[in-house]
LUMPASE-960610 format. One record per residue (C-alpha): residue in three letters; x, y, z. Coordinates in steps of 0.1 Angstrom, whole numbers, plus 2048, in hexadecimal, padded with zeros to 3 digits. Layout:
residues N
REC   type    xx    yy    zz
REC    ALA     X     Y     Z
...
***
This chain:
residues 102
REC   type    xx    yy    zz
REC    MET   D42   299   BAD
REC    ILE   D39   282   B92
REC    LYS   D1B   288   B7B
REC    THR   CFD   272   B7B
REC    GLU   D00   26E   B56
REC    GLU   D25   265   B59
REC    PHE   D1F   24E   B73
REC    VAL   D03   23C   B61
REC    GLU   D1C   23B   B45
REC    MET   D36   22B   B5B
REC    LYS   D1D   212   B68
REC    PHE   D14   206   B45
REC    ALA   D39   205   B3B
REC    GLU   D3C   1EE   B5A
REC    LEU   D23   1D9   B4D
REC    LEU   D32   1D3   B27
REC    LYS   D51   1C7   B3D
REC    CYS   D3F   1AC   B4F
REC    ASN   D42   190   B36
REC    ALA   D60   18E   B21
REC    ALA   D4D   173   B07
REC    MET   D37   18D   AFF
REC    ASN   D3C   195   AD9
REC    ASP   D36   1B7   AC7
REC    SER   D13   1AC   ABD
REC    ASP   D09   1A3   AE3
REC    LYS   D15   1C8   AEF
REC    LYS   D06   1D8   AD0
REC    ASN   CE5   1C9   ADD
REC    ILE   CEC   1D0   B01
REC    LEU   CF2   1F6   AF7
REC    LYS   CCE   1F6   AE2
REC    ALA   CBE   1E7   B05
REC    PHE   CD1   203   B1B
REC    GLU   CC9   222   B03
REC    TYR   CA5   218   B02
REC    ALA   CA2   210   B27
REC    ASN   CB8   22F   B31
REC    ASP   C9E   245   B1A
REC    ILE   C7F   234   B2C
REC    PHE   C8D   239   B50
REC    ARG   CA0   25B   B4A
REC    ASN   C8B   26E   B60
REC    ASP   C84   254   B7B
REC    LYS   C97   252   B9C
REC    LEU   C9A   236   BB7
REC    PRO   C8C   241   BDA
REC    ASN   CB1   24A   BE5
REC    GLY   CB3   261   BC6
REC    THR   CCA   24C   BAF
REC    PRO   CBE   247   B8A
REC    TYR   CA7   229   B86
REC    ILE   CBE   21C   B69
REC    LEU   CD7   216   B81
REC    HIS   CC2   1FC   B91
REC    ASN   CBE   1EB   B6F
REC    ILE   CE3   1EB   B65
REC    ASN   CEB   1DE   B8A
REC    VAL   CD2   1BF   B86
REC    ALA   CE6   1BA   B60
REC    ILE   D08   1BA   B73
REC    THR   CFD   1A1   B8A
REC    ALA   CEB   18A   B6F
REC    LEU   D0D   18C   B5E
REC    LYS   D29   18E   B77
REC    GLU   D18   17F   B96
REC    ILE   D01   163   B88
REC    GLY   D16   15E   B67
REC    LEU   CF8   160   B52
REC    GLY   CFF   16F   B2E
REC    PRO   CF8   18C   B17
REC    THR   CD2   187   B11
REC    SER   CCA   187   B3A
REC    ALA   CDE   1A8   B38
REC    ILE   CC6   1B6   B1F
REC    CYS   CA9   1A9   B31
REC    ALA   CB5   1BA   B50
REC    LEU   CB8   1DA   B40
REC    LEU   C98   1DB   B33
REC    HIS   C81   1C9   B51
REC    GLY   C6A   1E5   B5D
REC    ASP   C68   1F7   B3A
REC    ARG   C44   1E9   B33
REC    ILE   C36   1FC   B52
REC    LYS   C45   21C   B43
REC    SER   C3D   21C   B21
REC    GLU   C29   20C   B06
REC    PHE   C45   1FD   AF4
REC    GLU   C3E   1D8   AED
REC    LEU   C51   1BB   AE4
REC    LYS   C48   1C0   ABC
REC    ASN   C5B   1E0   ABE
REC    ILE   C7A   1CE   ACD
REC    LYS   C77   1B3   AAF
REC    ALA   C75   1CF   A96
REC    ASP   C93   1E0   AA4
REC    SER   CA7   1C2   AAB
REC    PRO   C9A   19F   AA7
REC    ARG   CB9   18D   ABE
REC    MET   CB0   1A7   AD9
REC    ALA   C8D   19D   ADA
REC    GLU   C96   174   ADE
***
């Protein structure tokens, strides 16, 4: 049986493969967004018991793969809902990564 953390990592790897046009900078920003969101939602579960972060990853995959949007949309998908769970603000994202804040 696969461990939850391994499954989350597999889904994140799938996300990074969704758009062949993404460059290393895009992938780095997506990784930062994932790490931040994964930390915030680490202990949260959906009603069916799966980790909440999987919802965000699946939304990001849908944005890239099915809708054809770009890396910025994937970042937004990963970060959606974080304001509900944290006091982290846009100014904090701008300080860490101005490109991600755009």
